[in-house]
N, C-alpha and C positions, 0 to 999 in steps of 0.2 A: 505493499499500499503505499504511495506516495507520501513523504515525511510531512509534507503543507498538510495534508487532509489529515495526519496522524494528530498532529498538533492541535487542530480545530477539535478534534474528537477527544483529547486528554482535555482540555482548558473546558469543555463542556461536560465533562464527566470526570471531576478528579477522583483519584484514586483514593481509597477508604479501606477501612479493615473487611467491610462485606464485599466490596467490588474493588480489588487492588489494581483490575486492569480496566482501561476504556472501553466502553461497550460501543456498537455500531448496529441500528435498527436497519434491517435489509426489508423493503416493501417489494414482495414480488406478484403482487395480485395484480389485476387488470388484463381483461383479456386483448385489450387493443395496445398494451405496452410493451414493448420490444427491448425493455431495459428494466434494471431493478433500483429501485431509489433509496439512495442510504442517507439515514438521519442520524446524527449525534442524538445524545440522550436528551439534550435540551430541544433539540428539533422536535424529536420523536413525541415529548411531552406537549410542544407547541400543537403538532398535527392532531394529537389527542383529543386536546382542547376545543380545537376548531371542529371537531367532529361531535363532541359532546355538546357543542352548542346546536347542532342542527336538531331538527325537530323530532323529537322522540317518535318510533314508529314509523317514520316517513320512509317511503322507497329509497329516497337520495341517502338518508341516513345509513339504512341497511346496506345499502351498495357500498359504500363508503367506509364501513366498519368491516364488510366482507372484504375488499379489496385491499384495505389500507392497514387493519388492526389484523383481522384473522390470518391474513395471508403475510403475515411478516415475520421474521425472526432476527433475534437477537443474537450476536456473536461477538466475542471478547477480541480485542488486538493482541497478538502474541507480543513477548517483549521484543522480538526482533524486527516488528511491523507488518507482519504477514497476518492474514486471514485464513482460513480454512472456510470454502465456499459450502454451505450446507447443499443438499441434496436436492432441495426445492430451488434454490439459486440457480444452481447448474442447470437443472431440467428447464426452468423458464428461459435462461438464456442459451441453450444449447452447447453447453461449455464441456469439451471433451479434454482428454490430456493434452490434444495438440491446439486446443482454441486458445487464444490470448485474450484477457480482458481489456477494455479501454475505460478510466475513470475519468469522466465527463465533469467538472466542476458546475455548480450553481449558486447561487445568492447564498443559501442557507441549507445547501444539501448538495450531494452528488450523485449522478447516476453512473452505473454500472452496465456496460454493453458488452457484447460480445464485439470483438475489433474489428471483423469484417462486417458486421450489422452496422456499427457506427459509422466507418469508411462511406459504406452505400448511403447512408443517410446524410452524409455530407455531400456525398457527390450529387445526389436528388434534390439538395437544399434549395429552397424556394422556388422549385418548379411549379408548384401547384398555389404557392401564396400570393394573396391580392395584393400585400405590401412588398413583394420580392425586392423593388427596385428600391426599397426606402432604407437609410442607413438606421442603425438600430438606435442611436440617439432621438432619430426622429420618432421612432415608436415610444420610447420614453417619455418624451415631451407630450406626446398625444396621450398617454394613458393617464399623466399626469393631469392634462387639461380636461377627461373626462371625470377625473376624481376632483373637480375643482381645485386643484393645486396651483 
């Protein structure tokens, strides 16, 4: 696991007697997702709070609970910075002994892809996106404007 990601995980999940190693929460649910979303302890707690705030008994909450909570697994980071991918995560990504994983950073989490899947996504990037020609900063500005910022 890249050192920069490990430092964030360690900061969000300090060692204690009960949990001597930083933990990583891997969300492998979602039929349309070709990646596993990885959260720190703080991020996983935030995600759970967002789901808890949804209407109890609603289909949206049930789907969020199923895909984001029930289909997740916690792993500990080994002292050397390695992780062992659980069987559910390997199955989701189609990881075999010969496949490589790609760690893709996001603002408060990272995504884990099978390397060739991520490369194919990059190659096809923006082909069907209505905002394909816009700079990312333009998109950020647009989102702020929509939120009244």
